[in-house]
C-alpha positions in Angstrom: -95.5 10.2 -12.8 -92.4 8.1 -13.2 -92.4 4.3 -12.9 -89.5 4.0 -10.5 -89.3 0.2 -11.0 -88.6 0.9 -14.7 -85.7 3.1 -13.7 -84.3 0.3 -11.5 -84.8 -2.3 -14.3 -83.0 -0.1 -16.8 -80.1 0.6 -14.4 -79.5 -3.2 -14.0 -79.2 -3.9 -17.7 -76.0 -5.5 -18.7 -75.2 -2.7 -21.2 -74.5 0.4 -19.1 -74.4 2.6 -22.2 -71.1 4.0 -21.2 -71.9 5.0 -17.6 -70.2 3.6 -14.6 -73.3 2.3 -12.7 -76.1 2.5 -15.3 -76.9 6.1 -14.8 -77.3 6.6 -18.5 -79.9 3.8 -18.6 -81.8 5.6 -15.8 -81.8 9.0 -17.5 -82.8 7.4 -20.9 -85.7 5.7 -19.1 -86.8 9.1 -17.7 -86.7 10.7 -21.1 -88.7 7.8 -22.6 -91.3 7.9 -19.9 -91.6 11.7 -20.2 -91.6 11.6 -24.0 -88.5 13.9 -24.1 -85.9 13.8 -26.9 -82.7 15.3 -25.5 -81.3 18.2 -27.5 -78.4 19.4 -25.4 -76.3 17.9 -22.6 -73.3 19.0 -20.6 -70.9 16.9 -18.5 -67.9 17.7 -16.5 -65.7 15.1 -15.0 -66.3 12.4 -17.6 -62.7 11.6 -18.4 -62.2 9.9 -21.8 -65.2 9.6 -24.1 -65.2 6.2 -25.9 -67.9 3.9 -27.1 -66.0 0.8 -26.1 -65.1 2.1 -22.6 -64.8 5.3 -20.5 -67.5 6.5 -18.2 -69.1 9.4 -20.1 -72.8 9.5 -19.1 -74.1 11.6 -22.1 -72.3 9.9 -25.0 -75.2 7.6 -25.6 -77.6 10.5 -26.3 -75.3 11.8 -29.0 -75.2 8.3 -30.6 -79.0 7.7 -30.2 -80.6 11.1 -30.7 -77.8 13.2 -32.3 -77.9 15.3 -29.1 -75.5 18.2 -29.0 -73.0 17.2 -26.2 -70.3 19.3 -24.5 -67.7 17.9 -22.1 -65.4 19.9 -19.8 -62.2 18.2 -18.8 -59.0 19.4 -17.0 -56.7 16.8 -18.5 -55.8 17.3 -22.2 -54.6 13.7 -22.4 -58.2 12.6 -22.2 -58.9 14.0 -25.6 -56.4 11.8 -27.3 -57.8 8.8 -25.4 -61.3 9.5 -26.6 -62.8 8.3 -29.8 -62.2 10.7 -32.7 -65.9 11.3 -33.3 -66.3 12.8 -29.8 -63.1 14.8 -29.5 -64.5 18.1 -30.8 -67.0 18.0 -28.0 -64.3 18.1 -25.2 -63.1 21.4 -23.9 -60.3 22.0 -21.5 -61.7 24.0 -18.6 -61.5 23.9 -14.8 -65.0 24.3 -13.5 -65.6 26.1 -10.2 -68.6 27.5 -8.5 -67.5 31.1 -9.4 -66.8 30.5 -13.1 -69.4 27.8 -14.1 -71.9 30.3 -15.5 -69.3 32.3 -17.4 -67.9 29.1 -19.0 -71.4 28.0 -20.0 -71.9 31.4 -21.7 -68.5 31.1 -23.3 -69.6 28.0 -25.1 -73.1 29.2 -25.8 -74.9 26.6 -23.7 -78.6 27.2 -24.0 -80.4 28.3 -20.8 -82.9 25.4 -21.2 -81.1 22.1 -21.7 -81.7 18.5 -21.0 -78.9 17.1 -18.8 -76.0 18.5 -16.7 -73.7 15.9 -15.2 -71.5 17.2 -12.3 -68.7 14.9 -11.2 -65.7 16.9 -9.9 -64.9 14.7 -6.8 -65.5 17.4 -4.2 -67.0 20.7 -4.9 -70.1 19.3 -6.8 -72.6 20.8 -4.3 -71.2 24.3 -4.5 -71.0 24.2 -8.3 -74.7 23.2 -8.6 -75.7 25.7 -6.0 -74.3 28.5 -8.1 -75.4 27.2 -11.5 -78.0 29.5 -13.1 -79.0 27.0 -15.8 -82.0 24.7 -15.4 -81.5 21.4 -17.1 -84.4 18.9 -17.1 -82.2 16.3 -15.4 -79.2 16.7 -13.1 -76.8 13.8 -12.4 -74.5 14.7 -9.5 -72.0 12.8 -7.4 -72.5 12.5 -3.7 -70.6 10.9 -0.8 -72.2 7.6 -0.1 -70.2 7.0 3.0 -72.1 9.7 4.8 -75.4 8.6 6.6 -78.7 10.2 5.5 -79.1 11.6 9.1 -76.2 14.0 8.4 -76.8 17.0 6.2 -73.3 18.3 5.4 -71.0 19.2 2.6 -67.2 19.7 2.3 -66.2 23.3 2.8 -66.2 25.7 -0.2 -62.7 25.9 -1.8 -62.1 27.2 -5.3 -58.7 25.5 -5.3 -59.8 22.1 -4.2 -58.9 20.6 -7.6 -55.3 21.4 -6.9 -55.1 19.4 -3.6 -57.8 16.8 -3.9 -56.8 13.3 -3.0 -58.6 10.4 -4.8 -57.9 8.2 -1.7 -59.4 10.6 0.8 -63.0 10.2 2.1 -63.3 14.0 2.6 -65.2 15.1 -0.4 -68.7 16.0 -1.7 -71.9 16.1 0.2 -74.3 13.8 2.0 -77.5 12.7 0.2 -79.6 14.8 2.6 -77.6 17.9 1.8 -78.0 17.3 -1.9 -81.7 16.7 -1.5 -82.2 20.0 0.2 -80.2 21.8 -2.5 -82.3 20.1 -5.2 -85.5 21.2 -3.4 -84.3 24.8 -3.2 -83.6 24.8 -6.9 -86.9 23.2 -7.8 -85.9 19.6 -8.4 -87.1 16.2 -7.2 -84.6 13.5 -6.1 -85.9 10.5 -8.0 -83.1 7.9 -8.0 -79.6 7.1 -6.7 -76.9 4.8 -7.9 -73.7 3.7 -6.0 -72.1 7.1 -6.4 -74.6 9.5 -8.1 -78.0 11.1 -7.5 -80.6 11.8 -10.3 -82.7 14.9 -10.0 -85.6 15.9 -12.3 -87.3 19.3 -12.5 -90.4 19.4 -10.3 -92.5 20.8 -13.1 -91.8 17.5 -14.9 -91.9 15.1 -11.9 -93.0 16.2 -8.5 -91.9 13.5 -6.0 -90.7 13.5 -2.4 -88.7 10.3 -1.8 -87.0 10.5 1.6 -83.2 10.3 1.8 -83.6 7.4 4.2 -85.6 5.4 1.7 -83.0 5.9 -1.0 -79.9 5.6 1.1 -80.7 3.8 4.4 -77.2 2.6 5.2 -73.9 4.3 4.4 -71.8 2.4 1.9 -68.1 1.8 1.5 -66.2 3.9 -1.0 -63.3 3.4 -3.3 -61.4 5.8 -1.1 -59.5 4.5 1.9 -59.6 7.0 4.7 -59.8 10.6 5.8 -56.4 12.0 4.8 -57.2 15.8 4.5 -58.5 17.9 7.3 -62.2 17.7 7.6 -64.1 21.0 7.5 -67.7 19.9 7.0 -70.4 22.5 6.6 -73.8 21.7 8.0 -76.6 22.5 5.6 
């Protein structure tokens, strides 16, 4: 069993270990409690990878455990903005639900790995749904402005990356939709931060925390309004 209070205590530490809202601290606490030394981690949507900044969630594991890390990024400029020691880990690829498994195979990602971070600002649900790999931990972005009572996700669109608007509230999925997906894939939803959900394989941690308990009230988002047409899909 996980000590959930320890996860919260670790998230609230001043040093976020590179993550935006302490997600790395939470995952590190999970590994410590389960006596796991991470060997391989993948992240897409991290941006620049820097020890003195950036928001890469898996960088700390490379520094602490010498974990093999792989980042997928669409912007080549992010490589130059990253610390030199991490640049070789960053690959320029556009991840979609239809190509994610082929890209993992292209880079020889092992079928059993420790962390996958999915943060693509929209199609996160669909990508995880199609992912055939089974990491011990999944960190995935959700839409915190959606209430737990609603189980819905933005429509499937392979080209969303080409028209996504960072100021638009139409993106991602509700916490309830993500929880259902996690359960289907054999994962327990164990924690949430301001913008991300943490899932652990059920054969490691078998918990059933309600979406209401984790996210009782919708929260405001950095985005401003609904700009694009809403085509929500009920899950």
